[in-house]
C-alpha positions, 0 to 999 in steps of 0.5 A, spaced: 553 706 457 558 700 453 564 699 456 567 694 451 570 699 447 574 703 452 576 696 455 578 693 449 582 700 447 586 699 454 587 692 453 590 693 446 595 699 449 597 695 455 599 689 451 603 695 446 606 698 452 609 691 455 612 689 449 615 696 448 618 695 455 621 688 453 624 691 447 627 697 450 629 695 456 629 687 456 625 682 459 627 682 466 625 690 467 619 691 471 617 684 470 613 685 476 609 690 473 609 686 466 606 680 470 600 684 473 599 687 467 598 681 463 594 678 469 589 684 469 588 684 461 586 676 462 581 678 467 578 684 464 577 680 458 574 674 462 569 679 464 568 683 457 566 676 455 561 675 461 559 682 460 560 683 468 560 691 468 562 692 475 568 687 474 569 691 468 570 698 471 574 695 477 579 692 473 579 697 468 581 702 473 586 697 476 590 696 469 590 704 468 593 704 475 598 699 473 599 702 466 601 709 469 606 706 475 610 702 469 610 709 466 613 712 472 618 706 473 621 707 466 621 715 467 625 713 473 629 709 470 631 713 464 631 720 468 626 725 467 631 729 462 630 723 458 623 725 455 624 732 457 618 736 454 615 730 451 612 727 458 605 729 459 599 727 462 595 727 456 594 720 452 594 723 445 601 726 446 603 720 451 611 719 451 610 712 449 607 714 442 613 717 440 618 715 434 625 713 436 630 718 433 634 714 428 638 719 425 645 716 428 651 720 430 650 724 437 643 725 440 642 730 445 638 725 449 640 717 451 636 712 447 635 705 451 636 702 444 642 706 442 647 708 448 650 715 448 657 716 446 662 714 451 668 719 452 674 718 448 670 714 443 670 717 436 663 719 435 662 725 431 661 730 436 668 729 439 672 730 433 676 736 433 674 741 428 679 742 422 
């Protein structure tokens, strides 16, 4: 069975996720995870070029594990309430693939790109009703 397509898809997914983490939380956030993931991407690409099936299997599984650990780090940082019903183990419904809420004003959950309103601010949720 050809493992090239799933391995290349995982590489693209990993690159996208480390970019998203850097954009959402800054370059320093989860630096160790990002460095390890980048190293695994390099190893997996090298072994795809060499067509070493045993190493492809090994690095594929290790890359999946580190992506899962990165996801857990994000969830721990934001708190599980941040993702609420969006957090599932299914990759198609993955929390990383959801679009940000760009509606403005108060949001029921905080966004790493846009902090929630602070008490005493003039956010629309705190304005008195007339």
